[in-house]
TORPAVO-708036 format. One line per field, with one value per residue: residue in three letters; z negated, y, x negated of N, C-alpha, C in turn; residue number from 0; chain. Coordinates in steps of 0.001 Angstrom, whole numbers, plus 500000, padded with zeros to 6 digits. Each point is the difference from the previous one (the first is absolute). Example, Ala and Ser with C-alpha at 12.3 -4.5 7.8 and 13.67 -1.06 7.14 Angstrom:
residu	(ALA,SER)
npz	(492200,500720)
npy	(494310,501050)
npx	(486810,500350)
capz	(500000,499940)
capy	(501190,501190)
capx	(500890,499180)
cpz	(500000,499270)
cpy	(501200,501090)
cpx	(499100,500770)
num	(0,1)
chaine	(A,A)
***
This chain:
residu	(MET,LYS,ILE,ALA,LEU,VAL,SER,ASP,ALA,TRP,SER,PRO,GLN,VAL,ASN,GLY,VAL,VAL,ARG,THR,LEU,GLN,GLU,VAL,ALA,THR,HIS,LEU,GLU,ALA,ALA,GLY,HIS,GLU,LEU,VAL,THR,VAL,THR,PRO,ASP,LEU,PHE,ARG,SER,PHE,PRO,CYS,PRO,THR,TYR,PRO,GLU,ILE,ARG,LEU,ALA,LEU,GLY,ALA,GLY,ARG,GLY,VAL,ALA,ARG,ILE,LEU,ASP,ALA,THR,ARG,PRO,ASP,ALA,ILE,HIS,ILE,ALA,THR,GLU,GLY,PRO,LEU,GLY,CYS,ALA,ALA,ARG,ARG,TYR,CYS,VAL,LYS,ARG,GLY,LEU,ASP,PHE,THR,THR,ALA,TYR,HIS,THR,ARG,PHE,PRO,GLU,TYR,VAL,LYS,ALA,ARG,LEU,GLY,VAL,PRO,LEU,PRO,LEU,SER,TYR,TRP,MET,LEU,ARG,ARG,PHE,HIS,GLY,ALA,SER,ALA,GLY,VAL,MET,VAL,SER,THR,GLU,THR,ILE,ARG,GLN,GLU,LEU,SER,LYS,TRP,GLY,PHE,SER,LYS,LEU,ARG,ARG,TRP,SER,ARG,GLY,VAL,ASP,THR,GLU,VAL,PHE,LYS,PRO,GLY,PRO,LYS,ASP,PHE,PHE,ASP,LEU,PRO,ARG,PRO,ILE,PHE,LEU,THR,VAL,SER,ARG,ILE,ALA,VAL,GLU,LYS,ASN,ILE,PRO,ALA,PHE,LEU,ASP,LEU,ASP,LEU,PRO,GLY,SER,LYS,VAL,VAL,VAL,GLY,GLY,GLY,PRO,MET,LEU,ALA,SER,LEU,LYS,GLN,ARG,TYR,PRO,GLU,VAL,HIS,PHE,ALA,GLY,ALA,GLN,TYR,GLY,ALA,ALA,LEU,ALA,GLN,HIS,TYR,ALA,ALA,ALA,ASP,VAL,PHE,VAL,PHE,PRO,SER,LEU,THR,ASP,THR,PHE,GLY,LEU,VAL,LEU,LEU,GLU,ALA,LEU,ALA,CYS,GLY,VAL,PRO,VAL,ALA,ALA,PHE,PRO,VAL,PRO,GLY,PRO,ILE,ASP,VAL,ILE,GLY,SER,HIS,HIS,ALA,GLY,CYS,LEU,ASP,THR,ASP,LEU,ARG,LYS,ALA,ALA,LEU,ALA,ALA,LEU,ASP,ILE,PRO,ALA,ASP,VAL,CYS,ARG,GLU,PHE,ALA,LEU,SER,PHE,THR,TRP,GLU,HIS,CYS,THR,THR,GLN,PHE,VAL,GLU,ASN,LEU,VAL,PRO,VAL,ASN)
npz	(659145,500195,500588,501041,500515,501318,500162,501485,499778,499767,498559,500269,500461,500798,499448,500310,500793,499938,500139,500945,500423,500305,501014,500615,500470,500233,500786,500433,500094,500341,500943,499438,501397,500116,500497,500849,499921,501204,500394,501203,499179,499547,501698,501063,500634,500997,501368,499822,500639,500730,498509,500336,499538,500596,498604,500862,498975,499786,500492,500361,500879,499881,500293,500930,500248,499540,500583,501057,500071,499905,500885,500921,501361,499285,500871,500836,500280,501632,500001,500410,501403,499063,500088,499465,500568,500682,499358,499540,501252,500440,499118,500083,500850,499673,499338,500901,500354,499572,500732,500108,500969,500354,500282,500051,500682,501279,499403,500319,499229,498633,500086,499911,499242,499817,500090,499782,498304,499848,499627,500649,500502,499865,500108,500659,500100,499861,500613,500731,500500,499864,500301,499443,500429,498993,499986,500684,499126,500630,500945,501343,500602,499974,498986,499089,501160,500491,498841,499244,501404,499102,498882,498874,498972,498951,500768,498925,499277,500379,499505,500332,499559,499510,499520,499451,498859,500402,500667,499946,500320,500961,499691,500751,498931,499952,501381,500798,500578,501110,499370,500516,499246,500966,498551,500312,499040,500742,499593,500488,500300,501178,499086,499654,500754,499497,501104,499600,499327,500359,501087,498798,500654,498591,499230,499695,498772,500409,498411,499887,499452,499849,499536,500493,500789,500066,498935,500000,500892,499151,499428,500547,499939,498506,500896,500717,499662,498085,500041,499303,500569,498764,499163,498758,499321,499023,500444,499906,498430,499751,500796,499478,498712,500611,500732,500717,500720,500097,501073,499508,500716,498967,500687,499188,499324,498940,499708,499820,499178,501275,500119,499126,500395,501518,499838,499335,500817,499800,500577,500824,500227,500954,500785,500150,500426,498718,499726,498261,500631,500586,499228,499844,501643,500832,499334,499428,499884,499277,501608,501473,500762,501385,501763,499859,500105,501381,500413,499481,500606,501198,499956,499746,501030,499896,499869,498406,499620,499388,501034,500839,499725,500104,500909,499738,498830,500298,500677,499247,499281,499634,500720,500558,498664,499381,500740,499578,498855,500339,500688,499042,499988,499158,499576,499097)
npy	(629827,499215,501540,498850,501040,499377,501125,499891,500873,500765,501006,500557,499168,500612,499483,500027,499228,500310,501531,499549,498543,501097,500625,499125,499668,501488,500014,498649,500150,500972,498855,500010,499694,498945,500446,498618,501091,499810,500849,500786,500796,498859,500287,499609,501896,500236,500845,500429,499095,501019,500053,500526,500696,499134,499295,499224,499399,499581,498863,500439,498617,499588,500334,500101,498435,500462,501184,499022,499549,501007,500924,499141,500979,500693,500915,499626,501198,499263,500950,499217,499602,500830,499874,501398,500364,500080,500982,501063,500379,499786,501152,500973,500149,499497,500921,500382,501367,499898,501044,500879,500316,500538,501291,499545,499355,501440,498819,499584,500715,499746,498459,499649,500745,499046,498456,501407,499890,498813,500762,498819,499494,500989,500384,498991,499894,501463,499400,499541,500711,500670,499557,499448,500986,500137,500696,500677,500582,500905,501060,499813,500815,500933,500473,500111,500697,500891,499744,499923,500896,500484,500031,501175,500061,499926,501380,500723,500582,500536,501267,502126,500152,500911,500496,501068,499703,499372,499500,501349,501096,500383,501105,500754,500667,498874,499623,500455,499411,500173,500804,498749,499414,499589,498941,498714,498554,499461,498645,500673,499279,498942,499240,501197,499299,500237,499560,499439,500409,499433,498216,500381,500746,500443,501409,500855,498823,498966,499484,499423,499245,499770,499141,499919,498930,500545,500126,499715,499329,499945,500380,498904,498887,500326,500513,500154,498237,499910,499269,498844,499067,499316,500347,500952,499901,500771,499926,498774,500013,500749,499109,498837,500610,499953,498847,500193,498248,498770,499710,499274,500629,499727,498535,500135,501201,499098,501039,500211,499501,499800,499309,499112,499469,500072,499615,499436,500320,499755,499199,500257,498971,500382,498847,498914,499593,499716,498715,500224,501551,498866,499112,500665,500721,499571,499968,499778,501450,499032,499903,499950,499741,499486,499561,501260,499897,500835,499657,498352,499792,500286,499508,499510,500638,499397,498662,499816,500313,500936,499958,500545,501137,500987,499421,500718,500871,499482,499103,499008,500420,500533,500584,499601,500398,500098,500665,500452,500273,500282,500486,499826,499004,498803,499730,499871)
npx	(551837,499681,499949,500139,499450,500143,498738,499666,500292,499012,499135,499674,500482,500614,501372,500893,499503,498457,500125,500621,499228,499887,500674,500592,499130,500450,500784,500043,498908,501004,500818,499048,500339,499099,499299,499715,498804,500397,498936,499333,500172,501078,500075,498535,499705,500361,499825,501071,499727,499332,499808,498753,501273,500830,500495,499437,500746,498746,500652,501336,499894,498642,499161,500910,499985,498995,499897,500907,499747,498666,500399,500518,500588,501041,498935,500259,499691,500934,499805,499417,499594,499328,498456,499918,500630,499419,498484,500783,500038,498845,498744,500863,500068,498996,500401,500908,499986,500952,500269,499974,500246,499486,500563,498796,499322,500407,499268,500618,500364,499152,499478,501408,499923,498884,500872,501421,499951,500335,500891,500578,498798,500007,501247,499693,499105,501021,500792,498931,499354,501518,499906,498355,500062,500114,499209,500430,499723,501069,499059,500524,501762,499799,498768,500651,500587,499266,499363,501059,499954,498622,500751,500453,500061,500920,500614,499101,500768,499249,500532,500198,498937,500019,499139,501284,498971,499311,500771,499684,501359,499336,499120,500045,499021,499939,500631,498988,501173,500005,501351,500748,499867,499533,500317,498852,500738,498294,499836,499111,501220,500353,500123,499300,499682,498706,499797,501307,499467,498858,500827,500137,500756,498659,500747,498934,499739,499290,500207,499295,500995,498641,499716,499275,500893,501233,499319,499638,500366,500996,498407,499671,501134,500067,499360,500886,500070,500124,498347,500039,499719,499228,501293,499907,500605,499474,498342,500464,500297,499139,499022,500341,499483,498925,500300,500736,499533,500289,499118,501235,499060,499448,500280,499377,500579,500053,499674,498963,499162,499619,501003,499528,498702,500669,501634,498775,499246,501021,499614,501086,500511,499247,501002,499354,501420,498666,499938,499955,500093,500474,499449,499090,500566,499602,501466,499238,500265,499338,500229,499441,500938,499178,500487,500716,499147,499896,501427,499858,498146,500602,500745,498993,499534,500712,498826,501158,498615,500731,501011,498659,499189,501640,500032,498852,501156,501252,499009,500357,499112,500432,500548,499103,499242,501170,499914,499075,499885,501376,499267,499549,498830,499979,498615,500881)
capz	(501486,501049,501197,500620,501191,501231,500661,500640,499620,498628,499804,501239,500632,499999,501118,499109,499330,498543,499548,498946,499086,498643,498892,499088,498388,498665,498738,498778,499201,499056,499498,499363,500041,500101,501766,501007,501801,500683,501133,500898,499184,499406,500997,500927,501040,501314,500347,501450,501190,500318,498554,498786,498648,500073,499715,499478,498922,500511,498935,499108,499258,498648,499190,499272,499221,498794,499109,499639,499135,498472,499245,499971,499863,500084,501153,501310,501002,500718,500836,501095,500553,500881,499717,498225,499935,500472,498706,499273,500689,499954,498558,499317,500783,499738,498830,499986,498799,500485,499949,500709,500865,500047,501537,499544,501062,500933,500721,501735,500910,499985,501006,501038,500098,499723,500545,501196,499748,500377,498927,499464,499542,498470,499248,499668,498869,498758,499525,499599,498408,499032,499984,498584,498619,499162,500134,500411,500025,501210,499187,500246,500482,501774,500429,499269,501061,500691,499295,500516,501019,500679,499506,498927,498702,498397,499545,499586,500030,499568,499964,499504,498814,499887,499248,500343,499132,500844,501074,499421,500407,499660,501302,501266,500511,500359,501355,500228,501477,500135,499440,498482,499511,500115,499308,499536,499412,500745,500114,501388,500933,500945,499190,499036,500961,499404,501507,499932,499074,501345,501359,500424,500105,499141,499754,498674,499807,499645,499300,500141,499123,499779,501054,500799,501531,500987,500133,501267,501536,499462,499624,501712,500765,499773,498715,499006,499278,499414,499076,498325,499473,498924,498579,498961,498698,500774,501629,501389,499653,500798,501130,499873,499619,500773,501238,500405,500267,499686,500851,499718,501642,500435,500148,499231,498439,499555,499356,500218,498515,499949,500271,498577,499451,500914,500033,498603,500235,500652,501616,500406,500995,502280,500246,501351,498885,500497,498691,499346,499917,500198,498592,499569,500256,500430,500348,498492,500533,499605,501033,501312,500946,500985,500793,501080,499084,499785,498923,498747,499623,500215,498888,498686,499319,499187,498634,499206,499174,499073,500204,500059,498325,499164,501059,499728,499117,500168,500513,498981,500160,498829,500712,500900,499643,499883,501217,500625,499151,499913,501425,499684,499470,498998,500647,499804)
capy	(499042,499781,500042,499993,500791,499593,500445,500078,500959,500765,500982,501174,500018,501269,499340,499867,498408,499980,500352,499016,498723,499994,500527,498911,499420,501063,499571,498949,500050,501049,499640,498801,498850,499882,500322,499786,499925,498960,501289,499449,500306,499043,498995,500425,499924,500640,500621,499327,500779,501183,500196,499802,500402,499010,499056,498929,499219,499087,498951,501005,498708,499606,501824,500569,499381,500427,501884,500138,498375,501013,501032,499113,500994,499250,499923,500247,500872,500150,501132,499954,498965,499801,498625,499448,499461,498463,498683,500003,498940,498602,499896,499484,499048,498716,499992,500034,501359,501579,501855,501450,501224,501327,500104,501686,500212,499165,499073,499433,501717,500611,499263,500391,501390,500063,499016,499321,498736,500009,499977,498821,499277,500876,500355,498517,500161,500129,498902,498326,499963,500163,498464,499439,500647,500103,501193,500659,501615,500477,501315,501107,499372,500295,498190,498775,499229,499191,498578,499271,499378,499055,498803,500040,499339,500105,500917,500892,501802,500748,501303,500429,501526,501700,500754,500607,501301,500168,500702,500432,500832,500720,500769,499603,500391,499005,500397,501070,499712,500690,499049,499526,498769,498564,499099,498741,499306,497908,499420,500423,498603,500173,499225,501040,501126,501258,500757,500702,500884,501332,501296,500897,501625,500800,501392,500117,499700,499091,499013,498789,499980,497826,499217,498313,499482,500666,501463,500567,499833,500853,500683,500283,500424,501120,500893,501122,500141,500209,498321,500723,498934,499061,500696,499055,500198,501042,500858,499356,500688,501379,499912,500351,500924,501359,499255,500713,499119,498833,499610,498777,499105,498569,498742,498586,499856,499256,500642,501309,500853,502096,500971,500456,501003,501829,500556,499835,501517,501284,499985,499092,499281,499311,498689,499177,498607,498607,499462,500869,500821,500260,499496,501078,501576,499072,501437,500969,501564,500200,499773,499959,498692,500329,499134,500879,500316,500835,500418,500008,500586,501356,499838,499679,502063,500764,499399,500716,499455,498967,498937,498485,499570,499446,498768,499402,499902,498562,499882,500204,499041,499051,499225,499758,499074,499058,498756,498694,498938,499498,498958,499428,498458,499141,499280,499297)
capx	(500163,497990,500176,499508,500208,499099,500581,499187,500214,499395,499513,499726,500979,500692,501239,501002,500192,499302,501113,501129,499715,498526,500964,500759,498754,499690,501232,500081,499297,500507,500744,499417,499505,498724,499699,498792,500314,498929,500086,499060,498876,499178,499112,499610,500845,500157,500456,501077,500322,501106,500460,498626,500077,500479,498733,500855,498907,499583,500063,500856,500490,499335,500647,501422,500522,499543,500740,501539,499487,499729,501206,500859,500601,501382,500210,498936,500300,498188,500260,499445,500204,498261,499651,500665,501258,500248,499241,500437,501832,499582,500173,501733,500374,499529,500016,501552,499650,501006,499049,500710,498527,500610,500053,499447,499068,500737,498283,500704,500132,499342,499483,500059,499802,498843,499280,501162,500212,501936,500358,500359,498797,499518,501014,500406,498875,500309,501038,499130,499002,501025,501409,500396,499861,501448,500671,499163,500239,499624,500598,501015,500839,499622,499088,501125,500385,498769,499561,501217,500356,499006,500180,498907,501535,500042,499833,500520,499641,498781,499465,498399,500147,498799,499873,500567,499306,498860,500414,500512,499725,498905,499814,500200,499436,498598,499312,499912,500723,501439,501033,500161,498629,500658,498931,500347,498545,500481,499219,499593,499632,500281,501092,500827,500283,499274,500349,501205,500209,498958,500487,501562,499888,500988,499792,499460,499236,500074,499430,499714,498896,499504,498972,499797,498815,500146,499941,498936,500683,500893,499377,499224,501352,500630,499260,501236,501041,499191,499740,499921,499532,500455,500165,500365,500817,500184,499630,500719,501356,499560,500564,501592,500449,499593,500584,501356,500760,499614,500926,499770,500095,500090,500748,499421,499601,501100,500157,499616,499436,499611,500879,500718,499041,499877,500973,500648,499477,500968,499940,500560,499610,500641,499540,500573,500202,499305,499823,499151,500916,500977,500437,499624,500565,501931,500664,499645,499185,498640,499559,500642,499350,500508,499113,498852,498750,500286,500933,499877,498995,500965,501357,499538,499337,500955,500240,498851,499174,500758,500876,499188,499595,500893,500540,498662,499296,500091,498970,498920,498796,500860,501407,499508,499972,501376,500330,498764,500700,501160,499771,499101,501281,499289,499594,500490)
cpz	(500428,501509,500930,501481,500759,501230,500763,500448,498825,500352,501016,500771,499872,500898,498973,499317,499009,499164,498912,499214,498979,498607,499569,499262,499236,499128,500256,498871,498453,499603,498925,501135,500531,501206,500235,501578,500533,500838,500506,498938,499386,500534,500541,501199,501191,500083,500752,501479,500756,498819,499160,498563,499164,499566,500345,499719,500514,499195,498896,499251,498772,498727,499597,499403,498875,499303,499416,499043,498594,499244,499890,499482,500184,501453,501040,500877,501088,500801,501589,500875,500452,498889,498249,500339,500819,499312,499108,499810,499977,498645,499708,501143,499930,498554,499016,499185,500951,499842,500962,501273,500802,501968,500025,501850,501510,500897,501520,500651,500421,500832,501735,501032,500127,501057,501312,499668,500183,499079,499446,499541,498505,499289,499678,498851,499200,499328,499466,498059,499165,500064,499014,498818,499440,500431,501470,500006,500866,498883,500527,500145,501602,500399,499727,501301,500869,500227,500350,500891,500579,499750,498610,498904,498825,500255,498985,500070,498984,500403,499640,499150,500696,499154,499723,499116,501708,501096,499729,501142,499794,500916,501316,501143,500110,500561,500742,501496,500437,499798,501178,500097,500321,499841,500521,499398,500113,500173,502034,500990,500642,499886,499382,501704,499915,501680,499966,499509,499897,500818,499837,499889,499140,499448,499012,500371,499822,499409,500239,497990,499929,500959,501192,501206,500850,499338,500830,500782,500006,499770,501625,500599,499690,499158,499518,498685,498772,499544,498447,499407,499354,499276,499126,498787,499997,500762,501054,499495,500636,501363,500602,499663,501300,500833,500147,500384,499881,501419,500568,501551,499704,500600,499354,498601,499164,498797,499927,498615,500227,500598,498613,499257,500288,498854,498391,499603,500846,502020,500342,501668,500836,500000,501087,499193,500688,498405,499318,499801,500618,498252,499116,499455,500245,500658,498697,500730,499793,500932,500811,500427,501308,500616,500497,498213,499299,499916,498799,499065,499410,499082,498190,499463,499507,498789,499011,499181,498526,500414,500330,498170,499081,500365,499743,498751,499649,500072,498650,500169,498523,500641,500737,499356,499223,501128,500416,498847,499978,501448,499614,500190,499178,500918,500474,499703)
cpy	(500275,499411,499972,500817,499970,500454,500867,501718,500731,500661,499478,500682,501149,499953,500338,498571,500310,500917,499378,499611,501163,501033,499006,499551,500559,499728,498954,500209,501083,499654,498328,498662,499874,499540,499187,500232,499439,500364,499900,500545,498874,498780,500488,499919,500405,501117,500032,500691,501063,500503,499661,500406,498588,498916,498534,498794,498397,498823,499879,498644,499688,501494,499970,498627,499940,500393,499196,498397,500301,500595,499299,500911,499678,500835,500643,500599,500470,501383,500225,499436,499494,498590,499779,499684,498605,498555,500211,498948,498438,498989,499309,498887,498910,499587,499786,500818,501206,500745,500381,500679,501284,500130,501849,500887,498960,499972,499954,501468,500082,499466,500311,501692,500159,498712,499403,498021,500059,500168,498526,499780,500618,499618,497789,500069,500515,499888,498985,501147,500734,499240,499314,500942,500007,501425,501360,501747,500990,501620,500221,498479,499093,498913,498710,499715,499895,499231,498721,499743,499106,498445,499769,499258,500632,501591,500831,501349,500616,501015,500121,501429,500672,500015,501581,500856,499895,500813,500951,501566,501260,501043,500336,500900,499617,499753,501125,500097,500606,498895,500307,498426,498631,498933,498969,499975,498405,500323,499727,499118,499971,499753,501141,501388,501604,501069,500184,501192,501195,500576,500567,501530,500072,501042,499566,499069,498271,499254,498384,499695,498063,499990,498954,500167,500993,501982,500145,500355,501306,501534,501277,500465,501280,501189,501029,499872,499938,498647,501036,498400,499146,500583,498850,500179,502003,500550,499606,500756,501347,500200,499764,501526,500972,500072,500855,498785,499329,498776,498229,498687,498062,499595,498805,499403,499839,501000,501642,500768,501682,500544,500127,501219,501480,499852,500415,501652,500878,500035,499161,499231,499654,498808,499659,499371,498991,499201,500813,501130,499457,499539,501366,501043,499193,501641,501240,500797,500462,499425,499929,498201,500593,499340,500874,500864,501219,501053,499981,501339,502038,499928,499703,501365,500250,499639,500984,499157,499114,498974,498516,499663,498897,498484,499010,499147,498648,499117,499558,498110,498945,499352,499107,498304,499302,499303,499116,499232,499403,498858,498815,498629,499897,498771,498175,499432)
cpx	(498568,500301,498319,499771,499188,499697,498516,500241,500082,499329,498047,501408,500715,501155,501310,500352,498962,500900,501011,499592,499093,501282,500766,498921,499792,501094,500565,498980,499915,501355,499743,499623,498895,499731,498770,500185,498551,499830,498628,498645,499248,499436,499341,500919,499581,500858,501160,499735,501029,500498,498964,500541,500094,498526,500933,498763,499945,499533,501043,500738,499857,500398,501331,500246,498915,500611,501369,499667,499626,501186,501522,501175,501520,501138,499128,500642,498960,500357,499051,499935,498186,499667,500278,501240,500551,499522,501514,501191,499364,500628,501379,500372,499588,500194,501275,500347,500723,498921,501063,499188,500887,499770,499522,500159,500945,498783,501228,499783,498662,498369,500712,499626,498455,499529,500793,500370,502022,500499,500771,499141,499586,500913,500151,498446,500141,501325,499490,499846,500332,501130,499959,499964,501819,500686,499266,500133,499633,501084,501030,500974,499366,499282,500448,500846,499439,499556,500946,500261,498761,500007,499074,501067,498853,498802,500227,499771,499014,499841,498842,500052,498891,499471,500159,499072,498807,500726,501739,499874,498568,499508,500694,498853,498114,500159,499962,500148,501247,500874,501230,498902,501068,498285,500861,498584,500431,498473,499851,499862,500904,501941,500771,500914,499974,500240,501232,500130,498907,500435,501382,499587,500787,499108,498934,498640,499984,498521,499627,498711,500335,498734,500270,499376,499965,500003,498479,500628,501366,499687,499629,501401,500731,499063,500735,500175,498821,500332,500114,499426,500761,500083,500606,500721,500560,500051,501385,501505,499771,500274,501940,500816,500344,500833,501323,501174,498601,500306,498900,499818,500225,500863,500226,499781,500812,500434,499369,500196,499665,501601,500561,498881,500144,501336,499772,498627,501166,499854,500669,499711,500570,499182,501117,501133,500495,499975,499242,500568,501644,500348,499427,500704,501363,500346,500072,499410,498783,499102,500601,499652,500680,499030,499220,499028,500285,500737,499981,499558,500670,500923,499334,499907,501563,501015,499525,499397,500815,500429,498956,499681,500780,500145,498215,500127,501128,499230,498829,499118,500768,501235,498682,499519,500818,500272,499468,499559,500883,499975,498831,500701,498798,499140,500582,501071)
num	(0,1,2,3,4,5,6,7,8,9,10,11,12,13,14,15,16,17,18,19,20,21,22,23,24,25,26,27,28,29,30,31,32,33,34,35,36,37,38,39,40,41,42,43,44,45,46,47,48,49,50,51,52,53,54,55,56,57,58,59,60,61,62,63,64,65,66,67,68,69,70,71,72,73,74,75,76,77,78,79,80,81,82,83,84,85,86,87,88,89,90,91,92,93,94,95,96,97,98,99,100,101,102,103,104,105,106,107,108,109,110,111,112,113,114,115,116,117,118,119,120,121,122,123,124,125,126,127,128,129,130,131,132,133,134,135,136,137,138,139,140,141,142,143,144,145,146,147,148,149,150,151,152,153,154,155,156,157,158,159,160,161,162,163,164,165,166,167,168,169,170,171,172,173,174,175,176,177,178,179,180,181,182,183,184,185,186,187,188,189,190,191,192,193,194,195,196,197,198,199,200,201,202,203,204,205,206,207,208,209,210,211,212,213,214,215,216,217,218,219,220,221,222,223,224,225,226,227,228,229,230,231,232,233,234,235,236,237,238,239,240,241,242,243,244,245,246,247,248,249,250,251,252,253,254,255,256,257,258,259,260,261,262,263,264,265,266,267,268,269,270,271,272,273,274,275,276,277,278,279,280,281,282,283,284,285,286,287,288,289,290,291,292,293,294,295,296,297,298,299,300,301,302,303,304,305,306,307,308,309,310,311,312,313,314,315,316,317,318,319,320,321,322,323,324,325,326,327,328,329,330,331)
chaine	(A,A,A,A,A,A,A,A,A,A,A,A,A,A,A,A,A,A,A,A,A,A,A,A,A,A,A,A,A,A,A,A,A,A,A,A,A,A,A,A,A,A,A,A,A,A,A,A,A,A,A,A,A,A,A,A,A,A,A,A,A,A,A,A,A,A,A,A,A,A,A,A,A,A,A,A,A,A,A,A,A,A,A,A,A,A,A,A,A,A,A,A,A,A,A,A,A,A,A,A,A,A,A,A,A,A,A,A,A,A,A,A,A,A,A,A,A,A,A,A,A,A,A,A,A,A,A,A,A,A,A,A,A,A,A,A,A,A,A,A,A,A,A,A,A,A,A,A,A,A,A,A,A,A,A,A,A,A,A,A,A,A,A,A,A,A,A,A,A,A,A,A,A,A,A,A,A,A,A,A,A,A,A,A,A,A,A,A,A,A,A,A,A,A,A,A,A,A,A,A,A,A,A,A,A,A,A,A,A,A,A,A,A,A,A,A,A,A,A,A,A,A,A,A,A,A,A,A,A,A,A,A,A,A,A,A,A,A,A,A,A,A,A,A,A,A,A,A,A,A,A,A,A,A,A,A,A,A,A,A,A,A,A,A,A,A,A,A,A,A,A,A,A,A,A,A,A,A,A,A,A,A,A,A,A,A,A,A,A,A,A,A,A,A,A,A,A,A,A,A,A,A,A,A,A,A,A,A,A,A,A,A,A,A,A,A,A,A,A,A,A,A,A,A,A,A,A,A,A,A,A,A)
***
């Protein structure tokens, strides 16, 4: 099958959306599918305000139409609601072509946290965008239920995976810090709720991996915290594996790939009982969910590493890719 994947989120961005799409792209091609990627690197672009790592394509309409006309894909998937996604949506609607979309990011909650935009307005805009889709892929059952309450329809489940060859248990002596070590890995931005973790009264040490617009201010505000900066691949796995507990303070993620990465490294999870953690961890003994994040973090210290690792092994990119293909629809 020839599949067109349209996404405003792509390399060199580093986030869960990009990792998911690139893993799926790799596995699609390995399975014999032909992939056409329509991404910002093919266009002139400018940095997104407040999120400069994201490049927004200029003049996307004609360029997207030209690529899709030339390649004539069997299925079109629009992964994001940015300029490229909007251009691809217009292309499909104008020509009467079926397509699928995905809800990767809780933008209504993000823009409310950053700009104070009311949730009903943002959800109305997203509902309009996804309303023309033949199927909207969502990562968890909780997000499906949440979007259904906001009036979304044609929702289809699409889970996630983790590379358990890269993310695996390793030496605990990587950090020369007092133990226990409580770690979080995140973009350092307001919507990730990092201070909820850093304000906790916990023994040992706190480590933060990642970069973002709040990094400088949080370093100044929390001088006792070890900020390791952005890490990738094996180096990132080394940071995970050396921790005792992975703390996930976000209230706005749709899934949280970092949860699986930590678990694959044998590190238990502590999180709030919100979408993402509820679906990934649920009642499984690989993590602790509690409205009292400190309580969850301390309780997670007692969880054995092998329980975490075994649980993570059930999440594969092969299964994720199979779900993706099953959710696609022919263009007409």
